[in-house]
C-alpha positions in Angstrom: 25.9 -1.6 2.6 23.7 -4.7 2.6 21.1 -4.7 -0.3 17.6 -6.0 0.3 16.9 -6.9 -3.3 13.2 -8.2 -3.7 11.7 -6.6 -0.9 9.0 -4.0 -0.8 8.3 -4.2 2.8 4.7 -4.1 4.1 3.9 -0.6 3.2 5.6 -0.9 -0.2 3.7 -3.8 -1.2 0.3 -2.0 0.2 0.9 0.8 -2.0 1.7 -1.1 -5.0 -1.5 -3.0 -4.9 -3.6 0.0 -3.6 -3.7 0.8 -7.4 -4.7 -2.3 -8.4 -1.7 -3.9 -10.3 0.2 -6.6 -8.8 -2.0 -8.6 -6.6 -3.5 -12.0 -7.9 -5.0 -15.3 -6.7 -1.5 -16.9 -6.5 0.7 -18.5 -3.7 2.5 -16.0 -1.6 5.8 -14.6 -2.8 8.6 -15.6 -0.3 12.0 -14.1 -0.5 15.0 -13.9 1.8 18.3 -12.1 1.1 20.7 -12.2 3.9 19.1 -12.0 6.8 15.7 -10.3 5.5 12.8 -12.6 4.8 9.6 -11.2 3.1 6.5 -12.8 2.5 3.8 -11.1 0.3 0.3 -12.5 -1.2 -2.8 -10.9 -2.3 -5.7 -11.2 -4.7 -8.2 -9.4 -7.0 -11.5 -10.4 -7.8 -12.8 -11.0 -10.5 -9.6 -12.3 -12.1 -11.5 -12.6 -15.6 -11.5 -8.7 -16.9 -12.4 -7.3 -20.3 -9.7 -7.1 -22.8 -10.5 -3.6 -23.9 -12.2 -1.6 -21.0 -11.8 -1.0 -17.4 -13.8 -3.0 -15.1 -14.3 -2.9 -11.3 -12.1 -5.1 -9.1 -12.0 -5.8 -5.2 -8.7 -6.3 -3.8 -6.8 -7.8 -1.0 -3.2 -7.9 0.0 -1.0 -9.3 3.1 2.5 -9.2 3.9 5.2 -10.1 6.4 8.7 -9.3 7.1 11.1 -10.5 9.7 15.0 -10.9 10.2 16.3 -14.2 10.5 18.7 -13.5 12.8 16.0 -12.0 15.0 17.3 -8.3 14.8 15.0 -5.1 14.3 14.4 -4.5 10.6 15.1 -1.0 9.1 12.6 1.6 8.9 10.9 2.4 5.7 11.5 6.0 4.7 9.8 6.4 1.1 8.5 4.0 -1.6 8.0 4.4 -5.2 6.0 2.6 -7.3 5.2 2.4 -11.3 2.4 0.2 -12.1 0.4 -1.2 -15.1 -0.9 0.9 -17.4 -4.0 -1.4 -17.5 -5.0 -0.6 -14.0 -6.5 2.5 -12.7 -7.7 4.5 -9.5 -10.5 6.7 -9.6 -11.7 9.0 -6.7 -13.4 11.8 -8.6 -16.6 12.3 -6.7 -15.8 10.6 -3.7 -15.5 12.2 -0.3 -12.2 13.4 1.0 -10.4 13.9 4.0 -7.0 15.8 4.8 -4.1 14.7 6.6 -4.7 17.6 9.2 -8.0 15.8 10.2 -6.0 12.5 10.9 -3.0 13.8 12.8 -3.1 13.0 16.6 -6.5 11.1 16.2 -6.6 7.4 17.4 -8.4 4.9 15.1 -11.9 5.4 16.1 -12.0 9.2 15.9 -10.2 9.1 12.6 -13.1 6.8 11.1 -15.5 9.2 12.7 -14.1 12.4 11.5 -13.4 11.0 8.0 -16.0 7.9 8.0 -17.3 8.8 4.4 -13.6 9.2 2.8 -12.6 5.3 3.8 -11.6 3.3 0.8 -9.9 0.4 2.5 -9.2 -1.2 6.2 -7.2 -3.8 7.7 -4.4 -4.6 10.1 -0.9 -3.8 10.7 1.9 -5.0 13.3 4.7 -2.5 14.2 7.9 -3.5 16.1 9.5 -0.5 18.3 12.9 -1.0 19.4 14.9 1.5 21.4 18.7 1.0 21.6 19.6 -1.4 24.6 15.9 -1.9 25.3 13.7 -5.0 24.2 11.6 -5.1 21.1 7.8 -3.9 22.0 5.5 -5.5 19.3 2.4 -2.9 18.7 -0.8 -3.7 16.8 -2.8 -1.2 14.9 -6.2 -1.0 12.5 -4.9 0.4 9.3 -7.4 2.7 7.3 -7.0 4.2 3.9 -8.5 7.5 3.2 -9.1 9.4 0.1 -7.4 12.8 0.1 -8.7 14.1 -3.2 -7.9 14.6 -6.8 -6.2 17.9 -8.0 -3.9 19.2 -10.7 -3.5 15.4 -12.1 -2.6 14.1 -8.8 -4.6 11.4 -6.6 -3.7 11.6 -2.8 -4.5 8.9 -0.2 -3.6 8.9 3.2 -2.9 5.4 5.4 -3.7 5.8 8.9 -2.2 3.8 11.8 -2.3 4.5 15.4 0.3 3.2 17.9 0.2 3.5 21.8 3.8 2.7 22.6 6.2 4.4 23.7 3.4 7.4 23.7 0.0 7.5 21.6 0.8 8.6 18.2 -1.0 8.8 14.6 1.0 7.4 11.8 -0.1 9.1 8.5 1.7 7.9 5.5 0.9 10.0 2.4 0.6 8.6 -1.1 0.8 10.8 -4.4 -0.3 9.2 -7.6 0.2 10.6 -11.1 -0.2 9.2 -14.7 2.9 8.5 -16.7 3.5 7.4 -20.1 6.7 4.7 -19.7 6.3 1.9 -21.8 4.2 -0.9 -19.6 3.6 1.4 -16.7 0.8 4.2 -16.6 0.9 5.2 -13.0 3.7 6.5 -10.6 3.0 6.5 -6.7 5.5 8.1 -4.2 4.7 7.3 -0.7 6.5 9.3 2.2 6.5 7.4 5.3 6.6 9.4 8.6 9.2 8.3 11.3 7.5 5.8 13.6 8.7 6.2 17.4 11.3 8.5 16.3 12.7 6.2 14.0 12.7 3.3 16.1 9.6 1.5 14.6 9.5 -0.5 11.5 6.2 -2.2 9.9 6.7 -5.8 10.4 3.3 -7.2 8.8 0.0 -5.8 7.4 -3.4 -7.0 5.8 -5.6 -5.0 3.8 -9.0 -4.9 1.7 -10.1 -2.4 -0.7 -13.3 -2.8 -2.4 -15.2 0.7 -2.8 -17.9 1.3 -5.1 -20.0 4.6 -5.2 -22.4 6.7 -7.4 -21.3 9.7 -9.1 -23.7 11.5 -11.4 -26.1 8.9 -11.3 -23.5 6.1 -12.1 -22.0 3.3 -10.2 -18.2 3.3 -10.2 -15.3 1.9 -8.3 -12.4 3.2 -6.9 -10.0 0.4 -8.3 -10.3 -1.0 -12.0 -8.1 -2.9 -14.1 -8.5 -4.6 -17.8 -6.6 -7.7 -19.1 -5.7 -7.2 -22.9 -2.6 -9.5 -22.8 -3.0 -12.0 -20.1 -0.9 -10.1 -17.3 -0.4 -7.0 -14.9 2.9 -5.8 -13.4 4.6 -3.4 -11.2 7.9 -2.2 -10.2 8.8 -0.6 -7.0 11.9 0.8 -4.9 11.7 1.0 -1.2 14.2 3.5 0.3 15.2 3.0 4.0 16.5 5.2 7.0 20.0 3.6 6.5 20.1 4.3 2.9 19.2 1.0 1.6 17.2 0.9 -1.8 15.5 -2.1 -2.7 13.9 -3.0 -6.1 11.4 -5.5 -7.1 9.3 -6.1 -9.9 6.0 -8.2 -10.0 4.3 -10.1 -12.9 0.9 -11.6 -12.2 -1.5 -13.4 -15.0 -4.9 -12.5 -15.6 -7.7 -13.9 -17.9 -8.8 -11.4 -20.6 -12.6 -11.7 -22.2 -14.5 -10.2 -24.8 
């Protein structure tokens, strides 16, 4: 079985950066293994961060995936991400939504129902490829909702909506927990539902997260980070529907101050 090394797929990269660990203002990362080619880019601001305390960050991320022979890429099933202990996500006190409220809703209705729980927005492209049929490209808004914090776990929901072959909401669930594993301090498990019965694959995305809110009279940020040693890093494993596993490690620089 071919090993698609160094490839997270779009949602894999999205999940990694959503906890503030791998993105930086650097040129895109491009890699091709076999027929599969992936390009990822992102940035956080400010890049200069305190050495010893967490500070708010805003984050952008984007990615593209394609097969060099023009074939349809495999569908993503699950993503496991370990992220730098110097990055953090905080949703305590922020309004939350549930998966049930997002299921079967198009983008406008999902946003209206859970408007106060939105922490990020962007765009995504999906390819639908049924056997012996032409590939159908589908575009969708991409919305990230807070699912709350309970029992040591932060839950996020990533909502997209497709209209081909039939209208359907795609809600990916992220579960984020603290770990103590050397450099890594957070572990994320993302469960990706089947798109068009398994015939759909994400081919690109773009996203921005810059959410700050007031909790108990204090201004706080959903994403924070610090820079004690000039770098932030992450490791992710993408698991595909055909059984393929892809693992990648990222190291990005930052500037510590104070």
